[in-house]
Each structure stands twice: as structure tokens, then as C-alpha cells.
A tleap script that builds the chain and sets N, CA, C and O, in Angstrom:
source leaprc.protein.ff14SB
mol = sequence {
  NMET GLU LEU THR VAL ARG LYS ASN PHE VAL
  PHE ASP LYS ASN ILE ALA LEU TYR LEU GLU
  GLU LEU ALA LYS GLU THR LYS GLN SER MET
  THR SER LEU VAL GLN GLU MET ILE GLU GLU
  ARG TYR LYS GLU ILE LYS VAL LYS LYS ARG
  MET GLU ALA PHE ASN ALA ILE ASP GLY SER
  ALA THR GLY LEU LEU THR ASP PHE SER ILE
  GLN SER ILE LYS ALA ASN ARG GLU CLEU
}
set mol.1.N position { 0.826 -1.157 0.043 }
set mol.1.CA position { -0.108 -0.148 -0.072 }
set mol.1.C position { 1.362 1.167 0.052 }
set mol.1.O position { 2.450 1.231 0.624 }
set mol.2.N position { 0.474 2.095 -0.933 }
set mol.2.CA position { 1.691 3.590 -1.410 }
set mol.2.C position { 0.992 4.393 -0.338 }
set mol.2.O position { -0.215 4.534 -0.530 }
set mol.3.N position { 1.385 4.830 0.517 }
set mol.3.CA position { 1.106 6.203 1.024 }
set mol.3.C position { 0.501 8.027 0.691 }
set mol.3.O position { 1.465 8.782 0.828 }
set mol.4.N position { 0.067 8.285 0.565 }
set mol.4.CA position { 0.015 9.737 -0.198 }
set mol.4.C position { -0.051 10.536 0.222 }
set mol.4.O position { -0.881 10.342 1.111 }
set mol.5.N position { 0.497 12.212 0.302 }
set mol.5.CA position { 0.704 12.636 1.289 }
set mol.5.C position { -0.581 14.110 0.461 }
set mol.5.O position { -0.606 14.285 -0.757 }
set mol.6.N position { -1.139 14.630 1.075 }
set mol.6.CA position { -1.787 15.681 0.155 }
set mol.6.C position { -0.629 17.373 0.325 }
set mol.6.O position { -0.234 17.599 1.468 }
set mol.7.N position { -0.274 18.209 -0.599 }
set mol.7.CA position { -0.261 18.941 -0.524 }
set mol.7.C position { -0.735 20.325 -1.726 }
set mol.7.O position { -0.900 20.050 -2.915 }
set mol.8.N position { -0.929 21.955 -1.136 }
set mol.8.CA position { -1.399 22.309 -1.908 }
set mol.8.C position { -0.288 23.527 -2.002 }
set mol.8.O position { 0.404 24.119 -1.174 }
set mol.9.N position { -0.519 23.622 -3.822 }
set mol.9.CA position { 0.534 24.391 -4.405 }
set mol.9.C position { 0.148 25.415 -4.853 }
set mol.9.O position { -0.769 24.990 -5.557 }
set mol.10.N position { 0.149 26.927 -5.044 }
set mol.10.CA position { 0.182 28.407 -5.643 }
set mol.10.C position { 1.382 28.519 -6.515 }
set mol.10.O position { 2.535 28.839 -6.228 }
set mol.11.N position { 0.587 28.020 -8.177 }
set mol.11.CA position { 1.140 28.826 -9.474 }
set mol.11.C position { 0.952 29.823 -10.164 }
set mol.11.O position { -0.199 29.708 -10.587 }
set mol.12.N position { 1.322 30.603 -10.481 }
set mol.12.CA position { 1.263 31.721 -11.679 }
set mol.12.C position { -0.043 31.342 -12.321 }
set mol.12.O position { -0.315 30.152 -12.475 }
set mol.13.N position { -0.752 32.165 -12.650 }
set mol.13.CA position { -1.504 32.057 -13.983 }
set mol.13.C position { -1.568 31.372 -14.975 }
set mol.13.O position { -2.548 30.741 -15.371 }
set mol.14.N position { -0.685 31.436 -15.376 }
set mol.14.CA position { 0.232 30.876 -17.107 }
set mol.14.C position { 0.969 29.851 -16.901 }
set mol.14.O position { 1.259 29.023 -17.764 }
set mol.15.N position { 1.453 29.826 -15.324 }
set mol.15.CA position { 2.254 28.423 -14.868 }
set mol.15.C position { 0.785 27.165 -14.986 }
set mol.15.O position { 0.811 26.091 -15.588 }
set mol.16.N position { -0.162 27.647 -14.347 }
set mol.16.CA position { -1.648 26.953 -14.083 }
set mol.16.C position { -1.719 26.317 -15.423 }
set mol.16.O position { -1.235 25.207 -15.645 }
set mol.17.N position { -2.447 27.175 -16.480 }
set mol.17.CA position { -2.760 26.971 -17.231 }
set mol.17.C position { -1.920 25.906 -18.381 }
set mol.17.O position { -2.363 25.014 -19.104 }
set mol.18.N position { -0.735 26.359 -18.215 }
set mol.18.CA position { 0.288 25.578 -18.951 }
set mol.18.C position { 0.151 23.661 -18.563 }
set mol.18.O position { 0.222 22.600 -19.183 }
set mol.19.N position { -0.057 24.090 -17.293 }
set mol.19.CA position { -0.429 22.335 -16.603 }
set mol.19.C position { -1.497 21.924 -16.544 }
set mol.19.O position { -1.583 20.728 -16.266 }
set mol.20.N position { -2.784 22.702 -16.772 }
set mol.20.CA position { -3.651 22.587 -17.528 }
set mol.20.C position { -3.983 22.001 -18.920 }
set mol.20.O position { -4.780 21.133 -19.276 }
set mol.21.N position { -2.750 23.078 -19.843 }
set mol.21.CA position { -3.146 22.532 -21.468 }
set mol.21.C position { -2.572 20.721 -21.374 }
set mol.21.O position { -3.275 19.722 -21.526 }
set mol.22.N position { -0.879 20.801 -21.036 }
set mol.22.CA position { -0.380 19.634 -20.734 }
set mol.22.C position { -1.068 18.482 -20.363 }
set mol.22.O position { -0.895 17.540 -21.136 }
set mol.23.N position { -1.840 18.263 -19.350 }
set mol.23.CA position { -2.689 17.176 -19.250 }
set mol.23.C position { -3.601 16.694 -19.823 }
set mol.23.O position { -3.828 15.488 -19.920 }
set mol.24.N position { -4.421 17.845 -20.406 }
set mol.24.CA position { -5.439 17.569 -21.328 }
set mol.24.C position { -4.726 16.948 -22.817 }
set mol.24.O position { -5.398 16.069 -23.357 }
set mol.25.N position { -3.712 17.255 -23.359 }
set mol.25.CA position { -3.012 17.110 -24.327 }
set mol.25.C position { -2.549 15.825 -23.738 }
set mol.25.O position { -2.774 15.115 -24.718 }
set mol.26.N position { -2.149 15.154 -23.002 }
set mol.26.CA position { -1.317 14.033 -22.703 }
set mol.26.C position { -2.405 13.108 -22.085 }
set mol.26.O position { -2.188 11.916 -21.868 }
set mol.27.N position { -3.557 13.706 -21.822 }
set mol.27.CA position { -4.496 12.762 -21.202 }
set mol.27.C position { -4.056 12.670 -19.999 }
set mol.27.O position { -4.225 11.450 -20.001 }
set mol.28.N position { -3.684 12.844 -19.078 }
set mol.28.CA position { -2.922 12.329 -17.411 }
set mol.28.C position { -3.514 14.043 -16.326 }
set mol.28.O position { -3.495 15.248 -16.577 }
set mol.29.N position { -3.809 13.492 -15.548 }
set mol.29.CA position { -4.513 13.989 -15.055 }
set mol.29.C position { -2.824 15.191 -14.252 }
set mol.29.O position { -1.679 14.746 -14.170 }
set mol.30.N position { -3.235 16.583 -13.829 }
set mol.30.CA position { -2.223 17.383 -13.078 }
set mol.30.C position { -1.640 16.617 -12.322 }
set mol.30.O position { -0.454 16.422 -12.587 }
set mol.31.N position { -2.156 15.992 -11.268 }
set mol.31.CA position { -1.042 15.857 -10.437 }
set mol.31.C position { -0.372 14.330 -10.853 }
set mol.31.O position { 0.488 13.843 -10.119 }
set mol.32.N position { -0.612 13.959 -11.494 }
set mol.32.CA position { 0.456 12.820 -12.097 }
set mol.32.C position { 1.693 13.270 -13.212 }
set mol.32.O position { 2.788 12.709 -13.235 }
set mol.33.N position { 1.314 14.348 -14.089 }
set mol.33.CA position { 2.292 14.965 -14.450 }
set mol.33.C position { 3.050 16.054 -13.562 }
set mol.33.O position { 3.763 16.900 -14.103 }
set mol.34.N position { 2.906 16.013 -12.451 }
set mol.34.CA position { 3.735 17.381 -11.397 }
set mol.34.C position { 4.339 16.070 -10.744 }
set mol.34.O position { 5.453 16.283 -10.265 }
set mol.35.N position { 3.925 14.872 -10.613 }
set mol.35.CA position { 4.637 13.725 -9.976 }
set mol.35.C position { 6.204 13.316 -10.811 }
set mol.35.O position { 7.337 13.089 -10.388 }
set mol.36.N position { 5.575 13.364 -12.217 }
set mol.36.CA position { 6.752 12.667 -13.550 }
set mol.36.C position { 7.372 13.863 -13.243 }
set mol.36.O position { 8.209 13.922 -12.342 }
set mol.37.N position { 7.020 14.908 -13.958 }
set mol.37.CA position { 8.572 15.939 -13.320 }
set mol.37.C position { 9.238 16.529 -12.646 }
set mol.37.O position { 10.170 17.205 -13.082 }
set mol.38.N position { 8.893 16.419 -11.207 }
set mol.38.CA position { 9.578 16.201 -10.258 }
set mol.38.C position { 10.299 14.763 -10.105 }
set mol.38.O position { 11.523 14.883 -10.156 }
set mol.39.N position { 10.014 13.914 -9.993 }
set mol.39.CA position { 10.523 12.748 -10.241 }
set mol.39.C position { 11.886 12.533 -11.449 }
set mol.39.O position { 12.783 11.709 -11.272 }
set mol.40.N position { 11.798 13.495 -12.721 }
set mol.40.CA position { 12.590 13.252 -13.490 }
set mol.40.C position { 13.977 13.983 -13.071 }
set mol.40.O position { 15.070 13.424 -13.166 }
set mol.41.N position { 13.719 15.822 -12.408 }
set mol.41.CA position { 14.096 16.508 -12.325 }
set mol.41.C position { 14.924 15.967 -10.710 }
set mol.41.O position { 16.025 16.510 -10.610 }
set mol.42.N position { 14.661 15.244 -9.771 }
set mol.42.CA position { 14.797 14.956 -8.640 }
set mol.42.C position { 16.157 13.516 -9.106 }
set mol.42.O position { 17.167 13.383 -8.415 }
set mol.43.N position { 15.956 12.874 -9.985 }
set mol.43.CA position { 16.538 11.618 -10.839 }
set mol.43.C position { 18.136 12.452 -10.976 }
set mol.43.O position { 19.229 12.253 -10.445 }
set mol.44.N position { 17.616 13.467 -11.977 }
set mol.44.CA position { 18.909 14.630 -12.657 }
set mol.44.C position { 19.490 14.801 -11.409 }
set mol.44.O position { 20.550 14.176 -11.404 }
set mol.45.N position { 19.330 15.252 -10.545 }
set mol.45.CA position { 19.919 15.970 -8.920 }
set mol.45.C position { 20.593 14.430 -8.557 }
set mol.45.O position { 21.808 14.240 -8.609 }
set mol.46.N position { 19.820 13.596 -8.262 }
set mol.46.CA position { 20.665 12.430 -7.710 }
set mol.46.C position { 22.211 12.071 -8.735 }
set mol.46.O position { 23.389 11.842 -8.458 }
set mol.47.N position { 21.781 12.130 -9.412 }
set mol.47.CA position { 22.988 12.042 -10.226 }
set mol.47.C position { 24.176 12.992 -10.253 }
set mol.47.O position { 25.403 12.935 -10.178 }
set mol.48.N position { 23.345 13.767 -10.378 }
set mol.48.CA position { 24.735 15.109 -9.971 }
set mol.48.C position { 25.445 14.797 -8.974 }
set mol.48.O position { 26.649 14.553 -9.042 }
set mol.49.N position { 24.829 14.778 -8.050 }
set mol.49.CA position { 25.439 14.442 -6.848 }
set mol.49.C position { 25.538 13.380 -6.799 }
set mol.49.O position { 26.342 14.296 -6.629 }
set mol.50.N position { 25.626 12.053 -6.746 }
set mol.50.CA position { 26.338 11.148 -7.443 }
set mol.50.C position { 28.231 11.332 -7.850 }
set mol.50.O position { 29.280 11.052 -7.269 }
set mol.51.N position { 27.835 11.970 -9.189 }
set mol.51.CA position { 29.100 12.336 -10.129 }
set mol.51.C position { 30.221 13.268 -9.164 }
set mol.51.O position { 31.449 13.195 -9.199 }
set mol.52.N position { 29.316 14.206 -8.256 }
set mol.52.CA position { 29.982 14.865 -7.558 }
set mol.52.C position { 30.986 14.185 -6.398 }
set mol.52.O position { 32.170 14.471 -6.225 }
set mol.53.N position { 30.400 13.466 -5.851 }
set mol.53.CA position { 31.166 12.616 -4.840 }
set mol.53.C position { 31.881 11.810 -5.637 }
set mol.53.O position { 33.068 11.908 -5.324 }
set mol.54.N position { 31.648 10.755 -6.878 }
set mol.54.CA position { 32.652 10.183 -7.464 }
set mol.54.C position { 33.861 11.047 -7.444 }
set mol.54.O position { 34.989 10.844 -6.995 }
set mol.55.N position { 33.293 12.131 -8.088 }
set mol.55.CA position { 34.886 12.877 -8.610 }
set mol.55.C position { 35.218 13.731 -7.441 }
set mol.55.O position { 36.287 14.275 -7.722 }
set mol.56.N position { 34.792 14.138 -6.187 }
set mol.56.CA position { 35.691 13.686 -4.823 }
set mol.56.C position { 36.825 13.155 -4.681 }
set mol.56.O position { 37.927 13.578 -4.333 }
set mol.57.N position { 36.224 11.689 -5.146 }
set mol.57.CA position { 37.463 10.883 -4.462 }
set mol.57.C position { 38.167 9.912 -5.617 }
set mol.57.O position { 38.801 8.896 -5.337 }
set mol.58.N position { 37.880 10.541 -7.327 }
set mol.58.CA position { 38.813 10.370 -8.231 }
set mol.58.C position { 39.951 11.291 -7.972 }
set mol.58.O position { 40.087 12.514 -7.922 }
set mol.59.N position { 41.039 9.819 -7.761 }
set mol.59.CA position { 42.517 10.696 -7.881 }
set mol.59.C position { 43.016 10.621 -6.387 }
set mol.59.O position { 44.099 10.976 -5.921 }
set mol.60.N position { 41.762 9.978 -5.679 }
set mol.60.CA position { 42.563 10.298 -3.781 }
set mol.60.C position { 43.820 9.331 -3.896 }
set mol.60.O position { 44.911 9.687 -3.452 }
set mol.61.N position { 43.605 7.915 -4.596 }
set mol.61.CA position { 44.474 7.041 -4.521 }
set mol.61.C position { 45.915 7.534 -5.167 }
set mol.61.O position { 46.989 7.100 -4.753 }
set mol.62.N position { 45.807 8.401 -6.128 }
set mol.62.CA position { 47.235 8.579 -6.878 }
set mol.62.C position { 48.417 8.732 -5.967 }
set mol.62.O position { 48.479 9.174 -4.819 }
set mol.63.N position { 48.990 8.438 -6.463 }
set mol.63.CA position { 50.971 8.691 -5.433 }
set mol.63.C position { 50.691 7.771 -4.001 }
set mol.63.O position { 51.274 8.074 -2.960 }
set mol.64.N position { 49.750 6.636 -4.069 }
set mol.64.CA position { 49.742 6.167 -2.573 }
set mol.64.C position { 51.091 5.212 -2.706 }
set mol.64.O position { 51.611 4.795 -1.671 }
set mol.65.N position { 51.707 4.837 -4.141 }
set mol.65.CA position { 52.668 3.508 -4.521 }
set mol.65.C position { 54.077 4.524 -4.765 }
set mol.65.O position { 55.068 4.019 -5.293 }
set mol.66.N position { 54.085 5.525 -4.476 }
set mol.66.CA position { 55.285 6.499 -5.368 }
set mol.66.C position { 56.819 6.006 -5.267 }
set mol.66.O position { 57.715 6.261 -6.071 }
set mol.67.N position { 56.903 5.266 -4.127 }
set mol.67.CA position { 58.559 4.584 -3.966 }
set mol.67.C position { 58.422 3.568 -4.452 }
set mol.67.O position { 59.391 2.815 -4.351 }
set mol.68.N position { 57.088 3.004 -5.262 }
set mol.68.CA position { 57.665 1.339 -5.740 }
set mol.68.C position { 56.867 1.336 -7.335 }
set mol.68.O position { 55.783 1.827 -7.647 }
set mol.69.N position { 57.729 0.688 -8.054 }
set mol.69.CA position { 57.314 0.360 -9.293 }
set mol.69.C position { 56.903 -0.690 -9.415 }
set mol.69.O position { 57.237 -1.408 -8.472 }
set mol.70.N position { 56.079 -1.358 -10.432 }
set mol.70.CA position { 55.299 -2.471 -10.028 }
set mol.70.C position { 56.760 -3.588 -10.861 }
set mol.70.O position { 57.132 -4.759 -10.946 }
set mol.71.N position { 57.035 -2.526 -11.201 }
set mol.71.CA position { 58.485 -3.868 -11.693 }
set mol.71.C position { 59.765 -4.262 -10.059 }
set mol.71.O position { 60.638 -5.098 -9.826 }
set mol.72.N position { 59.165 -3.118 -9.337 }
set mol.72.CA position { 60.218 -3.585 -8.127 }
set mol.72.C position { 58.899 -4.383 -7.210 }
set mol.72.O position { 59.324 -4.846 -6.152 }
set mol.73.N position { 57.958 -4.528 -7.355 }
set mol.73.CA position { 57.020 -4.944 -6.738 }
set mol.73.C position { 56.695 -6.588 -6.916 }
set mol.73.O position { 56.039 -7.376 -6.234 }
set mol.74.N position { 57.453 -6.722 -8.136 }
set mol.74.CA position { 56.846 -8.422 -8.740 }
set mol.74.C position { 58.124 -8.769 -8.363 }
set mol.74.O position { 58.065 -9.786 -7.672 }
set mol.75.N position { 59.507 -8.291 -8.539 }
set mol.75.CA position { 60.410 -8.807 -8.123 }
set mol.75.C position { 61.040 -9.067 -7.119 }
set mol.75.O position { 62.072 -9.716 -6.951 }
set mol.76.N position { 59.853 -8.108 -5.897 }
set mol.76.CA position { 60.462 -9.042 -4.373 }
set mol.76.C position { 59.066 -9.997 -3.758 }
set mol.76.O position { 58.775 -10.340 -2.612 }
set mol.77.N position { 58.375 -10.235 -5.111 }
set mol.77.CA position { 57.084 -10.921 -4.354 }
set mol.77.C position { 57.689 -12.580 -4.861 }
set mol.77.O position { 58.199 -12.915 -5.930 }
set mol.78.N position { 57.389 -13.396 -3.624 }
set mol.78.CA position { 57.811 -14.298 -2.803 }
set mol.78.C position { 56.880 -15.293 -4.322 }
set mol.78.O position { 55.972 -14.708 -4.913 }
set mol.79.N position { 57.143 -16.236 -4.596 }
set mol.79.CA position { 56.721 -17.267 -5.450 }
set mol.79.C position { 55.912 -18.583 -5.314 }
set mol.79.O position { 55.712 -19.289 -6.302 }
savepdb mol mol.pdb
quit
């Protein structure tokens, strides 16, 4: 069972008209249109935040083994 929450919004007159027109054109309720738009925007923001977090850690391990080369590690490794 999905819970719903009732929210009241105040739109500019033009925006309200656009919403009504979009609802008629797409044969959807205004509620479902607003839900879709919010979900799309939220997904964009979520991806942006994930990319920012990734970019913050990207390269953080660079230089951790600067005193060693792959060849020296392989040469010193016991077989």
C-alpha cells in the first residue's frame, strides 16, 4: 500500500494554464504530470550528486605507491 500526502501549491496563472493544457494534451491528471516532472528532476539531481561524490574521491589514491614500481613489487614478491 502506497501512502499519499496531500500538498497544496500556488502557481502563477500562466503556469497553471500550461499545466492544464499539458494534462489535456497528454490525457493525464495534473497530479501525475507534476509527479513525473518532480521524479525526472530528482533523478537528474541524484545523478549530479553521485558524480560530484565520485569526482571528489577520483584520484585520491594517486601517488600512494610512489616509492614502488610494479617491476620492483613483482621482483620482491615471493612465488
